[in-house]
C-alpha positions as CSV (number, residue, x, y, z in Angstrom):
1,M,9.9,93.3,211.5
2,P,6.1,93.1,211.0
3,P,4.1,93.1,214.2
4,E,2.7,89.7,213.5
5,Q,6.2,88.2,213.7
6,V,6.8,89.5,217.2
7,D,5.0,86.4,218.6
8,T,4.4,86.6,222.4
9,L,7.2,88.9,223.3
10,D,6.5,91.5,226.0
11,S,6.3,95.2,225.0
12,A,9.9,95.9,226.0
13,T,11.3,93.1,223.9
14,A,9.0,94.1,221.0
15,A,10.4,97.6,221.2
16,I,14.0,96.3,221.1
17,M,13.1,94.1,218.1
18,R,11.7,97.2,216.3
19,L,14.9,99.1,217.2
20,F,17.0,96.2,215.8
21,A,15.0,96.3,212.5
22,Q,15.5,100.1,212.1
23,S,19.2,100.3,213.0
24,E,22.0,100.3,210.5
25,P,24.3,97.3,210.7
26,S,27.7,98.2,212.3
27,S,30.0,96.5,214.7
28,T,28.7,98.7,217.6
29,T,25.1,97.8,216.7
30,A,25.9,94.2,216.4
31,R,27.7,94.2,219.7
32,T,24.7,95.9,221.3
33,R,22.3,93.4,219.8
34,H,24.4,90.6,221.1
35,L,24.5,91.9,224.6
36,I,20.8,92.7,224.7
37,L,20.0,89.2,223.3
38,R,22.2,87.7,226.0
39,R,20.4,89.6,228.7
40,L,16.9,88.8,227.3
41,L,17.8,85.1,227.1
42,R,19.2,85.0,230.6
43,S,16.0,86.7,232.0
44,G,13.7,84.3,230.2
45,S,11.7,87.2,228.7
46,I,12.1,85.9,225.1
47,A,9.4,83.6,223.8
48,T,10.3,81.0,221.2
49,G,9.0,81.3,217.7
50,S,9.8,83.5,214.7
51,A,11.0,86.5,216.8
52,T,13.5,84.4,218.6
53,R,14.6,82.9,215.4
54,E,15.1,86.4,214.0
55,L,17.3,87.3,216.9
56,M,19.3,84.1,216.6
57,L,19.8,84.6,212.9
58,A,21.1,88.1,213.6
59,A,23.7,86.6,215.9
60,P,26.5,85.9,213.3
61,E,27.2,89.6,212.8
62,A,27.2,89.9,216.5
63,A,29.6,86.9,216.8
64,S,32.1,88.6,214.5
65,S,32.2,91.7,216.6
66,A,32.2,89.7,219.7
67,S,35.1,87.6,218.6
68,R,37.4,90.3,220.0
69,P,37.6,89.3,223.7
70,T,36.5,91.8,226.3
71,T,36.9,91.6,230.0
72,D,33.2,90.9,230.5
73,D,32.8,88.2,227.9
74,P,33.5,84.5,228.5
75,R,36.0,83.0,226.0
76,W,33.5,80.4,224.9
77,M,30.8,82.9,223.9
78,P,31.8,83.9,220.3
79,Y,32.0,80.2,219.2
80,L,28.8,79.1,221.0
81,N,27.0,82.2,219.6
82,D,28.2,81.4,216.1
83,R,27.5,77.7,216.3
84,L,24.0,78.1,217.7
85,S,23.3,80.6,214.9
86,Q,24.4,78.1,212.3
87,L,22.1,75.5,213.7
88,A,19.2,78.1,213.9
89,R,19.4,78.3,210.1
90,Q,18.6,74.6,209.9
91,T,15.8,74.2,212.5
92,D,13.3,73.3,209.7
93,E,15.5,70.4,208.5
94,P,14.9,66.9,209.8
95,G,17.2,65.9,212.7
96,Y,18.3,69.5,213.6
97,P,17.5,71.1,216.9
98,R,14.4,73.2,217.2
99,T,14.6,76.9,218.0
100,E,13.4,76.3,221.6
101,T,16.2,73.8,222.1
102,L,18.8,76.3,220.8
103,V,17.4,79.0,223.1
104,S,17.5,76.5,226.0
105,A,21.2,75.6,225.1
106,W,22.1,79.3,225.2
107,N,20.2,79.9,228.5
108,H,21.9,76.9,230.1
109,A,25.3,77.9,228.9
110,N,25.0,81.4,230.3
111,A,23.7,80.0,233.6
112,L,26.3,77.2,234.0
113,L,29.5,78.2,232.3
114,E,32.0,80.6,233.9
115,L,34.4,83.1,232.2
116,D,37.2,80.6,232.1
117,T,35.2,77.5,231.2
118,P,36.8,76.0,228.1
119,T,34.8,76.3,224.9
120,P,32.6,73.3,224.3
121,S,32.0,71.5,221.0
122,V,28.3,72.1,220.0
123,L,26.7,69.2,218.2
124,P,23.2,68.5,216.9
125,V,22.2,65.0,218.0
126,E,19.5,62.5,217.0
127,G,16.0,63.5,218.2
128,R,16.5,67.2,217.6
129,A,18.6,67.8,220.7
130,V,21.9,69.6,221.0
131,N,25.0,68.6,223.0
132,L,27.7,70.7,224.5
133,V,30.8,68.5,224.8
134,W,34.2,68.8,226.4
135,Q,37.2,66.4,226.2
136,R,39.8,67.8,228.5
137,R,42.2,66.9,231.3
138,G,41.1,63.3,231.4
139,W,37.4,63.9,231.3
140,Y,34.7,63.6,228.8
141,I,31.7,65.8,229.7
142,E,28.5,66.1,227.8
143,I,25.4,68.3,228.4
144,E,22.4,67.2,226.4
145,I,19.7,69.7,225.8
146,D,16.5,68.1,224.6
147,V,13.6,70.4,225.7
148,P,12.3,70.1,228.3
149,T,15.0,67.7,229.6
150,V,18.5,69.0,230.2
151,S,21.0,66.4,231.6
152,F,24.7,65.7,231.8
153,W,27.0,62.7,231.6
154,A,30.6,62.7,232.5
155,R,33.4,60.0,232.4
156,D,36.8,60.0,234.0
157,V,38.8,58.5,231.1
158,K,41.5,57.1,233.4
159,S,39.4,55.4,235.9
160,G,36.4,54.7,233.7
161,E,34.1,56.0,236.4
162,S,31.0,57.8,235.0
163,H,28.5,60.3,236.5
164,E,25.2,61.5,235.2
165,G,22.6,63.9,236.4
166,D,19.7,66.3,235.8
167,I,20.8,69.9,235.5
168,E,17.5,71.1,236.9
169,S,18.3,69.6,240.3
170,P,20.5,71.8,242.5
171,D,22.8,68.9,243.3
172,G,23.2,67.9,239.7
173,R,23.8,71.5,238.6
174,E,26.5,72.1,241.3
175,Y,28.2,68.8,240.5
176,L,28.4,69.7,236.9
177,R,29.8,73.2,237.7
178,D,32.5,71.4,239.9
179,L,33.4,69.1,236.9
180,L,33.6,72.1,234.6
181,R,35.9,73.9,237.0
182,M,38.2,70.8,237.1
183,I,38.8,70.9,233.3
184,V,40.0,74.5,233.4
185,Q,43.8,74.7,232.8
């Protein structure tokens, strides 16, 4: 990758990007890329822009190697990784989420979802946002990522009672985690 495409990444991330560009594609390399990307996104050390887009576009090969479950990978990760990578290829098209929105979706999923959380549907929505959606065990739960806002809405289908909140607030985040735990079989 040319240095001008590295954007505002720190030197460690830039070194990893150079390593990715030089390495031969293989399932081991793809798996390593996937794990490094996951750690970088969790730490917040990746800046948005072309370098982030490069990493996200590399994710489909990682997703195929990650589709074999391991004990340390959540079951939702391969699908989420693949779906966000598909959307990353369309960030320049009208109505599709921007790169920073997709990175935010990945970060929030890694921060909120547990190993046994069911796999969400991943949908682009009007206004260049992305939604993570579950319809399980009598609940409809939706997380909307529309940078800088991240919120959730949930409805108990039987009672009709609905709940909404801001994921950035500790109370909202914990309430959402409790809801997601309820829908696990």
